[in-house]
C-alpha positions in Angstrom: 39.0 36.1 16.2 39.7 34.1 19.5 37.6 34.7 22.6 39.1 35.4 25.8 36.9 34.2 28.6 39.2 35.9 31.2 38.6 39.4 29.9 36.6 41.8 31.8 34.6 42.6 28.6 33.9 39.2 27.2 31.9 36.6 29.3 31.7 33.2 27.9 29.5 31.0 29.9 30.9 27.8 28.6 34.3 28.8 29.9 33.2 30.1 33.3 34.2 27.7 36.1 31.4 27.0 38.5 33.7 27.7 41.4 32.2 30.9 43.0 34.6 33.2 41.3 34.2 36.6 39.6 33.2 35.0 36.3 30.4 33.1 37.8 29.1 36.0 39.9 29.3 38.3 36.8 27.4 35.8 34.8 24.6 35.6 37.3 24.2 39.4 37.2 24.2 39.4 33.5 21.4 36.6 33.2 19.3 38.6 35.8 19.4 41.7 33.6 18.4 39.7 30.6 15.5 38.0 32.6 14.4 41.5 33.5 14.7 42.6 29.9 12.6 39.5 28.8 9.9 40.3 31.4 9.3 43.6 29.8 9.8 42.8 26.2 6.8 43.4 23.7 5.9 40.8 21.1 7.4 41.3 17.7 11.0 42.3 16.7 13.5 42.4 19.5 17.0 43.7 19.2 19.9 42.7 21.6 22.6 45.3 20.5 26.2 44.5 21.6 25.1 40.9 22.3 28.5 39.5 23.1 28.6 35.7 22.6 24.8 35.5 22.5 23.7 33.7 25.7 21.5 36.7 26.7 20.0 36.8 23.2 19.1 33.2 23.6 17.4 33.9 26.9 15.4 36.7 25.2 14.3 34.3 22.5 13.3 31.5 24.9 11.2 33.9 27.1 9.9 36.4 24.7 6.2 36.5 23.9 5.1 33.9 21.4 5.9 34.8 17.7 8.7 37.3 18.6 12.0 37.3 16.6 15.2 38.2 18.3 18.3 39.7 16.4 21.6 39.7 18.2 24.2 42.2 16.9 27.8 42.6 18.0 31.0 44.1 16.5 33.2 41.1 17.2 33.1 38.4 14.5 34.5 35.8 16.8 31.7 36.6 19.3 29.1 36.0 16.6 30.5 32.9 15.3 30.4 31.6 18.9 26.8 32.7 19.2 25.7 31.0 16.1 27.4 27.8 17.0 26.1 27.7 20.7 22.7 29.7 20.8 21.4 30.1 17.2 18.2 28.4 16.6 14.4 29.1 16.1 13.4 32.6 16.7 16.9 34.0 17.0 19.5 35.3 14.4 22.8 36.9 14.8 24.7 39.5 12.7 28.0 41.3 12.8 27.5 45.0 13.2 28.7 48.1 15.1 26.3 49.1 17.8 27.3 52.8 17.4 26.3 52.9 13.7 23.7 50.2 13.5 20.6 51.2 11.6 17.2 49.4 10.7 14.5 51.0 8.7 11.7 48.7 10.0 12.3 49.4 13.7 12.0 47.1 16.8 9.3 46.5 19.3 12.0 46.0 22.0 15.6 47.2 22.0 17.9 45.7 24.7 21.6 46.9 25.2 23.2 45.9 28.4 26.5 47.3 29.8 27.3 48.9 26.6 26.9 52.6 26.9 29.8 53.0 29.2 32.1 51.9 26.6 31.3 54.3 23.9 32.9 57.9 23.4 29.4 59.6 23.0 27.0 57.9 25.3 24.1 60.3 24.9 24.4 59.9 21.0 24.3 56.1 21.4 21.3 56.3 23.6 19.6 58.5 21.0 20.3 55.8 18.4 18.8 53.2 20.7 15.5 55.4 20.9 15.5 55.9 17.2 15.5 52.1 16.6 12.2 51.8 18.5 8.8 51.5 16.9 6.1 53.6 18.4 5.3 52.4 21.9 8.4 50.2 21.9 10.4 49.2 25.0 13.9 50.1 25.5 16.0 48.2 28.2 19.4 49.4 29.0 21.9 49.1 31.9 25.1 50.9 33.3 27.3 50.8 36.3 26.3 53.4 38.8 29.5 53.4 40.9 32.8 54.5 39.5 34.4 52.1 37.0 36.6 54.1 34.6 39.5 54.0 37.1 39.7 50.3 37.5 38.4 49.1 34.1 40.3 50.6 31.1 37.6 49.4 28.8 35.0 52.0 30.3 35.0 55.6 29.1 32.3 57.2 31.3 31.0 56.9 34.9 27.2 57.1 35.6 25.0 57.9 38.5 21.4 56.5 38.7 20.1 60.0 38.3 22.2 60.8 35.3 21.3 57.5 33.5 17.6 58.2 34.2 18.0 61.7 32.7 19.0 60.1 29.3 15.5 58.6 29.1 13.8 61.7 30.4 15.5 63.7 27.6 13.3 61.6 25.2 10.2 61.9 27.3 10.4 58.1 27.8 8.2 56.5 30.5 10.1 54.4 33.0 8.2 51.4 33.7 10.5 49.3 35.8 14.0 49.2 37.1 16.4 46.7 38.4 19.2 47.6 40.9 22.0 45.1 41.5 24.9 45.1 43.9 28.3 43.1 43.5 30.6 43.1 46.5 34.4 43.0 45.8 37.6 42.6 47.9 40.0 45.3 47.1 43.1 43.2 47.9 42.0 40.3 45.6 41.4 43.0 42.7 44.8 44.5 43.2 46.6 41.2 43.4 44.5 39.9 40.3 43.7 36.7 42.1 40.8 35.9 39.8 41.4 35.5 36.1 38.8 38.1 35.2 40.8 40.8 37.0 44.0 40.4 35.2 43.1 43.2 32.7 42.2 45.7 35.4 44.0 48.9 35.1 47.6 48.7 36.2 49.5 51.1 38.4 46.5 52.8 39.8 48.5 55.2 42.0 50.0 56.7 38.9 46.6 56.9 37.2 45.2 58.7 40.2 48.1 61.1 40.2 47.1 62.1 36.7 43.4 62.0 37.3 42.7 63.2 40.8 39.0 63.7 40.2 38.8 60.0 39.5 40.3 59.3 43.0 37.9 61.7 44.5 35.0 59.7 43.1 36.5 56.5 44.2 36.9 57.8 47.7 33.3 59.2 47.9 31.8 56.0 46.3 33.6 53.9 48.9 32.6 56.0 51.9 29.0 55.9 50.6 28.7 52.3 49.3 31.6 50.4 50.8 33.4 47.9 48.6 30.4 47.3 46.3 29.8 47.9 42.6 26.3 48.9 41.8 24.4 48.4 38.5 21.1 49.8 37.2 18.9 48.5 34.5 15.8 50.4 33.3 13.0 49.6 31.2 11.4 52.6 29.3 8.4 52.8 27.1 8.5 55.3 24.2 
């Protein structure tokens, strides 16, 4: 399986040009999320579920408490092959697996899954699975966009608010111990023109899409009035 570094859903650091473009900005946001996760990780077994090409798993392994073991799991065989070549090593292993059905009888002291939940058809069921993978007292770190994204990104199936995301943890009586809020400005004209390689698989013909999904248009207008031309993201660390 080949990797497309220009895809919205596949970030390959080795292919991201350091030119201040969207790819470099997005990589910086992703690394900050992983640094946040590493800061709150417990010693022991650490799972990075839907790890992509593995750069975040490597960061977790490098910054995790001494003696920890990190397992990165992703559905894409090509991504795991890349991860093993570029990031495998002491304290870090990779495996091919479906995040939506992944199981482990032993349990993990820390479970990390960043920018994953919005892609899945049943987000609460996936969140429930993440909680189920935790050992008693374990730490869960997850993130979602908290401004509308489904209209522009055809890979996303659900929009979230910060309050709605936090309710997923409250449903399991998880204790929120920390959060990270991030803002990424965007230029509407550049996105519509697909000036950056990472915008080429944005949803096409948005007017037709909004005509079929007027509530999505309403969400976009409300978000723009409230937040301007900025995407917001929320990462939360919970303790079981």
